[in-house]
N, C-alpha and C positions, 0 to 999 in steps of 0.2 A: 676315753683315754685322756689323761692329763697332758696338756701341751708340753712338749719337750723343749727345754731351754739349752742353748749352746753358750759356752763361755764368751764373754765380751770380746769382740774382734775376730771371732771365728764364724764360719758360714758353711751352709750346704750349697753345692752348685747343682742345680736341677736341669732337666732337659728343657730346651736343646743346648743350654749353655755349657754343660759338662762336655758334650761332644765338641762344641766349638773350641773350648779350651784345649782339648786333646789335639785337635787339628792344628790349632795355632802353635802349640808347643812343637809339634812334629815339623811344621813348616819352618820355624825358627831354627831348629836343629839341622834341618836339611841345608839351610844357608850357611850355618856355621861349618858344617862338614865340607861344604863345597869350597871353603877357604882353607881346608887342611886341619880343622880343629876336630879332634877325635873325642867321642863321648865317654865320660866316666860317670859313675853313680855311687857316691859315698852314702853311708848309712845315716838314718835319721838320728840315731843315738850314738854318742861316743862317750868315753870317759872324759869327765870335765877337765882333767889335767891336760888332755890332748887338745880339746877345744879352746882352752885358755892359754896355751903355750904361745910364746912369742907375742906377736901383735894381737893375738886373739884375746888378750887381757882387756882390750878396749871394749869387748862385748860382754864382759862379766855380768853387768847389770841386766842384760837382755836374755839370759839363759835360764830356762826352766831346769831344775835339777831333780833327779830321782835317785834312789839307792838301788844298786844292783845287789840283791840279797845273797846271790851265790858267791860273788867275788868280794862283797863287803867294800865296794868302792862307789863313789859318787859318779853318776853319769849325767850328761847334759843333753837336752834336745837342741839340735843345731838352730842357731838364730841367723846363720849366714853360711853360704856354701863355699865362698871364695877360699877361706882359710883351710877348709877340708881339702880342696883341690891342691893347695900348697903342700899339705901333709902328704898326699898321694904322690905328688911330683918329687918330693924329697926323700921318699921311702920306697914305696912299691915301684915307682918309675924312675928311681935315681940313676939307673943304668941307661936310660934313653937319652939320645943326643939332644942337645939344646940348640936353638930354642925349642921348647916343648909347647905344642898347641893343644889345649884341652877345652872341651865344652861340657855343659851340664844342664840339667832340667829337674826341678824338684821343689817340694814344699819345705818351708821353714816356719818356725814358731818363735815369737818374741814376747817378752814379758809386757812390753808396752808398745802401743802404736805411736805414730808421730803426730805433730801438730795438726796437719791437714788430712792425714791418712790414718784413720783409727784402727785399721785392720791389724791384727797380730798374727794371723795366719796369712802367709804370703807365698806366692808361687814364683820362683826365680828361674830364669833361663839366661845363660851367659857363656862367656868364653874367658880363658886366661892364657896369656902369652908369657911363658916362664923362661927366664934366662936371657932376656933381651932388655937392654937399658937405654935404647936410643929413642930420639924423637920420632924416628921412622916407625918404631914399634907402637908408640903412643898413637900415632896417626892411623896405623893399621887397624887397631881395635875400634877406633871411632868410625872409620869407614865401613868396617864389617857391621857395626851396630846400625849404621844408616842404611846399609844394603838390606839387612834382615828386616828392618821396619818397612822399607819400601816394598819388599816382596810380599809382606802380609797386608799391604794396603794403607800403611801410615806414612805419608810423604811430607806433610807439613810439620817438620821437626826443627828444633833449635838445639844446638850444643853450647852449653855454658861452661867455659873453661875456667879452672881455678888453680891456685897455687897454695895448698893448705900449709906448706912449710914456710911460706914467706914471712908470716908473722913471727915465727920462732927465730928466723934469721935476723929480723929487725930488733928483736928483744934479747938476743943472745948474750950481750954484755951487760944487761941491766940487772940490778939487784933489788927487786921489788919485795915488799912484804907480801905475804900470801893474800891478805885481804885486798891490797892494792892491785895485785896482779889479776885477781879474780874480777875486780871492778873493771879493769881495762879489757880483759877478754870478753866480758859481757857486753861492754860498750862496742867492741869490734863486731861481735855477733849480731847486735841490733843496729849497727851502723849509726851509733849515737856519737856523732862528731862533737857535739857540745861538751860532753863529758870528757872526751879525749883532749879537747883544747885546754882544759883545766889541769892536765897532768903534765909532768915534766920528764922527758927521757930523750935520748940521743936522736932517734929517728922519728920524732914527734911529727914533723911536717910531712915526712915521707909517708907515714901511715895514714895521715889525713888525706894526702893526695891519692893513695891507693883506694881509699874508701870512696872518694869523689869520682874517680875514673872507673866507671863500670858501664859496659854497653858493647856496641859493635866492635869486633876485634880490630878491624882496620883503623878505627879511630882511637881505641884505647891503648893498643900496643905502643904507638909512638909516644903517647902521653906518659905511660908508666916508665918507659925507657929513659925519659928525660929526668926522672926523679933521682934523688941522691940515694943510691942503694948499696948495701954491702955486697962484696964480691959474690957470695953464695946466692944471694937473691938475684943478682944480675945474671948469673949463669942460668938460674931457673927461668928468668924472663927470655933469655936467648933460646932455651929449649922450647918455650911456649911459642915463640915466633916461628921456629922451625916446624912445629906441629901444624900451625895455621897454614904455612906456606905449602907444606906437603899436601894437605887436604885440598887447598885451592888449586894446586897443580893437577889434581885429579879431575879438574873441571867441575867441582861441586859448588858452582856459583849459586845454586838454588838451596844449598844447605846454610841456614843461618848460624853464624858463629858469634857468640858473645863472650866477653871476658869479665869476670868479677874476681880479681886476684885473691882477696881475703876471705871469700866465701868458703865455708867448710861444712857442706851438707852431708859429708860422708860419715862413716861409722868409726872413725878414729885411727885407721891404720894406713891411710894414704900418705905418701911421703914425697911425691913428685907431682907432675901435671895430673890433675883429676878433672872430672867433668860430670855434669848432670844433663840428662836428655829431657827436653820438654816437647809436648805436642800441642798443636792448636786446640784451644778449648778446654785444656786440663790445667788446673791450678797448681798441681804438684808434679814432681818428676815421674816419668815413665821408666826411667832407668838411671843408673849411676855407674861410674867407673873411674879408673885411674891407676897410677903407679904406686907400688908398695914394695917393701923389702921382706924377703923371707929369711928369717934367722934360724940357724940350726945349732944343735949342741956342739957340733964341729964347725967352727967359724969358717973353715975353708970351703964349706958347702953353701955359705950364704950367697944369695943372689937376688936380683931384682926381677919384678914381674909387673905386668899391666893387664887390665881386662875390664869387663863391664858385666853388669847384671841388669836384665830387663824384668819388670814386674808384670807378669802375664795377666793377672786379674785386672790390672789397670789398663792394659792394652785391650782387653775385652770390652771395657766401657767405651772405648773410642770406636771400635769396629762396628760395622752395620750389624743389626740384629740378625741372627741366622734365620733363613727361610725354611719352611717345612719341606721335607722331601715328598716325592710323589708316592703317596701311601695308597695301597689298594687292599681292600678287604676280600680275602679269598673265601668264597662261599663254601667250597668243598672241605674246609677245615684242613687239619694236618694231613689228611689222607690224599689231598690233591697233589699231584706230582708235577705241577707247572711252576713250582717255585724258582727253579734254576733259570728258566727262560724269562720269567718276569723280572728277576733281579738283574739279569744281563741286559734287559731293556731299560734299566734305570729306575725300577720301582722298588719301594720298600713294602714288603708284604706283611699283612696282618692276618693271621688265620682266624676265621670266624669260629666261635665256640657256640655249640648248640644251645647252651643255657642262656645265651644272650641274644640269639637270633642272627639273621643275616640280611635284614632289611636295610634300606637306604638310611633309615633313622639311626641304626646301629653304626653304619659306616661314618655318618656325620659325627656321631658321638665320639668315635675313635679318631677323628681327624683325617679320615680317608676321603679323598676326592673321587675314588673309583671303587667299583665292585667287580671282581672277576667271577663270572658265572657262566656256566655252559660253554667254557673255552673262549669267552668273549670278555673284553674289558668295557664296562659300562660306566660312563661318567655320571657322578652323582649330581642331581639337580640342586642348585644352590637354594 
């Protein structure tokens, strides 16, 4: 048989990792639900006009498109679940009281991977808190993320807080040529202070100060608050301080919190406090989240929301490799009626097939540490 090839960035998940992924997703959802977040499951395919409405346009370059031959409309394969949750909240669940707490778990597909993470097939699990616009709501989703990770065995995490809208606030009154603006934005993205020094605009020194001040929240916050900031940016910094204080009030002294105000690792729709989640030993994020606005055709329904997404396949790389279950080869085959008791005793049963035999060699080949024969469990010699 010719070796089958998968598209770049896509993968098969094999035993025992497929089971570990299912269990991990289940455990994350259990934590989300314990904090009042109810599960929804949107479709893998939607009409592209729906996926790209509002802030979804930021994802346009990441969406695979296919034609619906029956409706003669273009459909898109989702590249993110957050905006689907927004659609559900503002349509099917528009009658539900706010704030609305929803959680989800599912696969997405993107046109391109990222710099350090080349996967295009990603498994997302997360929550959305819709209809709340306070620092308290921002802090809630961060704390739920930390609790979920702790429950699945990932405790050494760091939350990097960002203000993706602060650059826009600093440049709001400037009139750059398109090429000049792009040069500046690229310099900010790469923290290229030398390029910015050679440019002239009102909040030049403030922007350089923001780029220089990145690190532990308790050190960075006072430093950026001393900078010359426009009123909108100062309000954002005030909200950022409130988020940090609420998290610390919960006695999360073991949770590392850093601030990099100008960093924008998100996918284009965050408008308030955002954050990336890092774990010890992993070079890239294990999750992202933040505040965003939901815009509707009827502007009276517009609202704010916040939430996060965890990348399940990245979490799998951190967790301990799954151990094999207690497998026992049942010599009597499918005709043996002892299965129920063996399973209740914690065994995984493998029925022996006559064409392969029932000897210990066969048990070893199938990864069985035991053989069940004549109503007895016999340990296989190593």
